[in-house]
N, C-alpha and C positions, 0 to 999 in steps of 0.2 A: 504494500500500500504506500502511496505517496500523498503526503499532506500538502494541499495547495490552498491559496488564499485569494480572496477578491475583496478589495476595499471599496466601500460604497456608502451611501446614506440610506440604503434600503436593504432589508433582510431578504436574501434570495434563497429560497428553499430548493427550487428546481430551475437551475440555469437553462437558458435557451441559447444555443450556439448561434442562431440566426438573428439575434436581437441586436439592437444598437445602431449607431450611425455608420454609414458606409465609408465616410471619409477619415477613418482612424488610421493610425500608423500601419497596422497589419490588416486593415479592412474590417468589415463587419464581423462581430463575434463577441463572445463573452470572455473577457480577459482574466486570466489567472496567473499566479506566480507561486513558486515554491519558496519565495523570500518573504517571510512574514512582515519584516520592516518596510519593504517596498509597498505592500498592500496597505499597511497602516498609514504610511505617508500619503498615499493616494486618498484614502478615506478622510483623513484630516484635511487635506487640501480641498476636496470637493465639499466637505462639510462646512469649512470656513467660507468658501465662495457662496454657498447657498444658505448659509446660516442654519444648518441642520446638524444633528448629531451623527458622528461617523460610526460606521458599523463594519466590523471585520467578519466576513463570511469565511467559514472554514469547511473544506471538503476533503474527503479521502478518495483518492483514485485507485481503483484496482488495476494496477499496471499490467499484471499477467493477463487479465481479461481483455484489456485494451490492446495489448500486443497480439493476442489471438484474433480479435475482431478487426484490427487495423494493421495487419502484417506489413502492408506496403509502406507504412510510416515508420516502421521500426528502424530501418536504415537511417532515415533522416534524424530520428531521435538519438541514435548512437553517434552520429557524425559530429555533432557539436551541441553545447548547452543552448545556444541561441536557437538552433533548429528545434530542439526539444521544446522550448517555450512556445514557439510558433505552432508546432504540431499539437501541443496539449490543448490549445484553445478550440480545436475541432472535436475533441472527445466529449462524449456524453459522460456525465459524472456517474460512476459506478459505485453504488453503495450495496455491499453484500453483508 
């Protein structure tokens, strides 16, 4: 299992990969990171801008299940940490 984080002002129980604006750095999607501090900074930044309370969403990804269902992305994920971050945003969150 891999713990990942999403900083927001909204509690997100069931992330949707096809949500959000299309003009983001890596395109439309639900952005996550395995760096807790990065997600916390983002949540505080957005919270400050919108005068809302920051929320840190925490998820557990079942990496073995993801690798089985998305075998074609395994190579990209192993190639570099940056590729891994980009690939992770496409995955559905697997809670078992």
